[in-house]
C-alpha positions, 0 to 999 in steps of 0.5 A: 413416474410409473403407476407403482412409483406414483402410488408409493409417493401418494402413500408416503405423503398420506402416512406422513400427513396423518402422523403429523396431524396426530402429533398436533391432535391435542392442540387441534382439539383445543383450537389453541392460539398459534396452532402449529397444524399449518406448519405440520401440514406444510412439512408433510409435503416434504416427506414424499419419496420424491421431494417436490420442486420449490413452489409458493402457494396459498394454504387454506385450512378450514374446520367447523366453518372457520377458514384460516388462509396462509402464505406457503413457501416450500424449497426442499427441506425449508418450509415457511408458513405465514398467517398475519403477523406470525410466521413459522419456518421449519428448517429440516436441514438444520433441525430448527423451528423458528416462530416469528412475531413480525410486529414485535420483530422477535423470534423463538428458536426451537429444536425440530423434534423428529420423534414422531417421524422416526417412530417405528410404529409409523412403519407398522401402520396399515394404510388402505388407499383406494383410487377414485379417479381424476379431478381438477383442483385449482386448475391442475389435474389431480388423482383422487384417493380415499384413505383409511388407516388406524388412528394415531392421536394418542401414543397407546394407539401406536402400539395396538394392532391395526384391527383394534385401533379406531380408524381415520378416514379422509379423501386426498387429491394428489398432483402427479405434476407437483408431487404434493397433496392439493387438497385433503378432506378429513379426518372429521370436518377439517379440510386443507387446500392449496391454491394459486400454486406457483412453481419456481425458486424461492428466496433464501431470505424467506427461510432465515432469521431476519436481520434485527430480530430479537430472540424471545424466551419461551413463556413460563407456562409453555407445555414441555 
């Protein structure tokens, strides 16, 4: 990959990552049970100009000293994240999001919203990426970048000029070999790290509704 192509790939990943984090901003602030941030982060890996090769890894999310460890499986438009007895599968090819309760053997079937990803405001967003050399992350060569861009946590921010919006800063480590972000520090004290990455084909069963699972209904107080 040429340097210019690599930079555009990093930019695409970073912008999409910030957009997806912003979409989960309210839930993140409340530290709500079943927080979908991990799935959004996994989905962000798919939004690069060059789709990453299939792989599985361990995903570590840390915030305020609390670390969540999840199993991550990625195969093109199919992403699975599992934490304990709960699993989430995003099928971009089908436009569906499945949430599994492994103990109860039930699942929720939800439409995969593309509103945030398709927002014209994303295309207007200004993002400054500054290269900061190379480092090793989980035994892999990575390119380190400092990122600064307008905040997207609330819809009104999307319509403001970049110089009027609050700024978000983070540091990311990008693997030119795999085409994914291996680590992110920020915004704030949140971090994301991929470890134990194993490139290779993923079983299709990981991205399907298991046989025998019953469809569950949304709770009455589910936020619409």
